[in-house]
N, C-alpha and C positions, 0 to 999 in steps of 0.2 A: 591282318597283319603286313601287307605291303604297304600299304598307307602311313602306319605305325613305323616303319624302316623309312621311307620318305621322312617324314616331320623328325625322325630322329638327326637323318643325316644334314638335311635342312640347317638342326641347330648347332650341328659339330660344325659345319662351313662355316657359320656366325663366328663360333668361338674362337675357332684359327683363324677370319679373316680384320677380327679386330685385332690390332698393335696392343702387347702387353706392357709398353708404358704409357699409356694412357687409359689402361683399364685396371680393375682387382678380380680376381677369378674367386669366387667361390664356392664350396660342394657341402650338402648337407644332406641328412635325414631328420624326418618327424615320425611322431606316431600321428593318427588321423583317428575320427568320430565321423561317420559318416549316415546322412536321415535321404529318404526317397518322398517321391511324391504320394505315396501310395501309405493308406492309415496298418494294412497288412502286411506290410513290409517293415521287419525289426532293423533299427539302425544297427551298422557294421563296424567293427576296431580292424582297423590296417596300419599301412605306415607308408612313407614315398622318400624317395630321394631325388635330387635338385643337384643342378648343377648350375652356373652363369658365369657371365661376365658383366661388371658395371663397369661403365664410363665414368670419369670425372663430372659430367655434366648431370648423374643422377640417372642416365636412360642405362637399362640393361636388356641382356637377353639370357631366358632361361629355359633350361630343359629342366622335364623330370617324366620320373617313372611313379606310378601311385598303385598300388592293391590295398583297393578300398576293403578288402575284405568280406567275408560270406554272409548275405542277410537270409536271415529267414523268413519266407511267407507262411503267416498267421495260420493257423487252421487247414492247413495244406501240405500234403508231403514234398515239398519242395522247397530247393533253398536257391538265391542267385547270388553268386560271386563275378565284382567287376574289375578289371584291371584298365591302366589307360595310361596314355604315353602324350604329350603335351610339351609343343613350343609356344613360348612367350615371350611378349617385348611388353618394359612397363619400364618405368619412372618410380626411381625411391630418394625421396628427400631425409636428408640428414638434419639433428640437433644434439652436438655431442654425442652423447653414449644413444640416445633415442632415434629412430627411424620409421617413417612409416614409405607404403609402397603399396603401389596399384599394379594389374599386369593384365591383360589379356592374348589371346592367343588361340589355336587349334587344338584340339586332341582326338584323339583315337581311341577309341572305348572298347573293349570286349566284355561283353553280358556273357556267363556259362547259366544255363540252365540245368539245376540237378537233382534228381529225384532222392528222397530220402530213404525208398525202401529199392534201390539199384536197379532201377527202369533204365537208365542211360541214363543221357545228357545232349544238350543242344547249345550252340554256341552262334551269337549273332554281336557282326560289326558296327559301330556306328562312328562317326568323324562330326565336329564341331565345335560350336564356339566354345571357348575355356576361359573362365574369367577368375582375378583372385585380387583379395586384399589384405592385407595385414601390418603388422607391427615388429618392429626388431630392437631388441637392445643389446647394446655390448658389452659384453665384461673388458674388453682390452681390443688393441688393435686386429687380433688373428680370430676371435672367437666371441659368437655371438647367439642369443636367443632371438626365437624367430616362432610369431606367432599367425597363424592364419587363414584365412574363409577362404574357400576354392568352390566354384560351380562348374558344373560340366553340364553344358544345354544337349538336346537333341539325343539323349543316348533310348537307344533301343534296348527294351527289357523283357519283348515277349507277351505283352500287356495288350488288350482289344484299342485302348487311346492313344491317343497319341503319345509320340516318345515324348519321356520323363528328365526332370534334371535330377541332378545329382551332386549333394551338398555338402561340404567336408570340412571340420573343423580340425588343425593340426598344432602342434607343438611341437620343434626341435632344433636341434643346434645349427650352424652354419660356422664349416671354418671358412676364413678369408686369407689370401694370398695376394 
């Protein structure tokens, strides 16, 4: 939790430090579907909220909070729930209404393992590399449709093997100011 607060503070300071005259501020929300490295862990549906500042040269800074949803563990009385906060730096290129973007940053993810039989739960935090690529379509100057693929690396998930990766596809709306 402490690392998540540090990431969000860093993102907020970055947003405040960029002069508004040179930048476009944006906020948005998406629905997502996430997949995991294991065959016996089902995909999960979730949502995320994001916001950032995009400079005139295409460089941008973004913070996001992602509730990846609850994933059932097949043939086991357990489920996994993932939540993540991340801070990114990226580049967005634009051609009229269409845009493409790529971003790299750091995430702090909390994984909760819960018993479906009421035996309790455990939590584990992890920090690692976060990646993203996507496309956007601007309906007008103020509203865009945004689709993206995000990856969280080195997520701890209570397995005996090494830390895993979580991949999410999402679709949402972005308000631009």
